[in-house]
Residue frames as qw, qx, qy, qz and C-alpha x, y, z in Angstrom:
[[0.067, -0.829, -0.414, 0.370, 96.98, 1.91, 57.24],
 [0.427, 0.488, 0.237, 0.724, 97.19, 5.18, 55.29],
 [0.172, -0.268, -0.270, 0.909, 97.66, 8.74, 56.50],
 [0.211, 0.737, 0.637, -0.076, 94.39, 10.70, 56.19],
 [0.014, 0.850, -0.047, -0.525, 96.21, 13.89, 55.23],
 [0.095, 0.626, -0.596, -0.493, 98.77, 12.85, 52.57],
 [0.904, 0.242, -0.066, -0.346, 97.59, 9.29, 51.74],
 [0.358, 0.540, -0.757, 0.090, 100.96, 7.65, 52.26],
 [0.848, -0.224, -0.479, -0.030, 101.21, 4.22, 53.82],
 [0.359, -0.768, 0.395, -0.354, 102.15, 4.32, 57.50],
 [0.470, 0.332, -0.800, 0.171, 104.85, 1.95, 58.66],
 [0.827, -0.469, -0.072, -0.302, 104.05, -0.61, 61.34],
 [0.107, -0.647, 0.726, -0.206, 106.57, -1.80, 63.94],
 [0.325, 0.135, -0.936, -0.010, 107.19, -5.42, 64.90],
 [0.035, 0.244, 0.827, -0.506, 104.60, -5.23, 67.66],
 [0.074, 0.594, 0.699, 0.391, 101.93, -3.87, 65.22],
 [0.138, -0.774, -0.273, 0.555, 102.19, -0.30, 66.51],
 [0.510, 0.770, 0.247, 0.293, 101.97, 2.43, 63.94],
 [0.509, -0.146, -0.017, 0.848, 104.77, 4.98, 63.36],
 [0.071, -0.470, -0.286, -0.832, 102.42, 7.94, 63.63],
 [0.101, 0.084, 0.606, -0.784, 99.59, 9.04, 65.82],
 [0.076, -0.582, -0.785, -0.200, 95.84, 8.88, 66.24],
 [0.054, -0.056, 0.137, -0.987, 93.90, 12.13, 66.43],
 [0.012, 0.523, 0.838, -0.152, 90.41, 12.16, 67.92],
 [0.035, -0.369, -0.275, -0.887, 87.94, 14.74, 66.52],
 [0.326, -0.169, 0.336, -0.867, 84.99, 16.32, 68.34],
 [0.816, -0.041, -0.212, -0.536, 82.66, 13.46, 67.37],
 [0.720, -0.424, 0.534, -0.129, 85.06, 10.88, 68.87],
 [0.913, 0.404, 0.028, 0.042, 86.23, 9.40, 65.58],
 [0.591, -0.552, 0.391, 0.440, 89.92, 8.46, 65.37],
 [0.612, 0.782, -0.114, -0.034, 92.04, 9.64, 62.44],
 [0.857, -0.202, 0.187, 0.435, 95.49, 8.25, 61.54],
 [0.234, 0.957, -0.173, -0.018, 98.32, 10.71, 60.82],
 [0.871, 0.195, -0.176, 0.415, 101.91, 9.87, 59.75],
 [0.588, -0.512, -0.097, 0.619, 105.04, 11.29, 61.41],
 [0.356, 0.155, 0.288, 0.875, 105.83, 13.59, 58.47],
 [0.170, -0.662, -0.432, -0.588, 102.39, 15.28, 58.57],
 [0.586, -0.716, -0.342, 0.163, 102.55, 15.45, 62.36],
 [0.546, -0.341, 0.002, 0.766, 105.83, 17.37, 62.16],
 [0.173, 0.357, 0.378, 0.837, 104.49, 19.74, 59.49],
 [0.400, -0.613, -0.260, -0.629, 101.31, 20.60, 61.42],
 [0.191, 0.283, -0.711, 0.614, 102.23, 21.08, 65.06],
 [0.360, -0.048, 0.537, -0.761, 98.88, 21.45, 66.82],
 [0.301, 0.296, 0.901, -0.103, 95.81, 19.22, 67.00],
 [0.363, 0.712, 0.289, -0.527, 93.69, 22.02, 65.53],
 [0.223, 0.634, -0.511, -0.536, 95.92, 22.31, 62.44],
 [0.112, -0.117, 0.971, 0.176, 95.88, 18.53, 61.91],
 [0.338, 0.486, 0.763, -0.261, 92.05, 18.37, 62.10],
 [0.339, 0.731, -0.028, -0.592, 91.77, 21.29, 59.64],
 [0.127, 0.477, -0.751, -0.439, 93.94, 19.37, 57.16],
 [0.211, 0.115, 0.970, -0.029, 91.90, 16.20, 57.63],
 [0.351, 0.613, 0.570, -0.420, 88.59, 17.95, 56.98],
 [0.148, 0.555, -0.377, -0.727, 89.84, 19.41, 53.66]]
């Protein structure tokens, strides 16, 4: 999986869980974000703005 903001590959744990988060937009679509981008952009609104760029 790749981060939808920076395009980097997201690491996966042994149990196939991602080291990041899923963000759901207003339409219900899930977007994948890495830990680094999540720490840069603190709120859900900021993350969605960066995804829609």
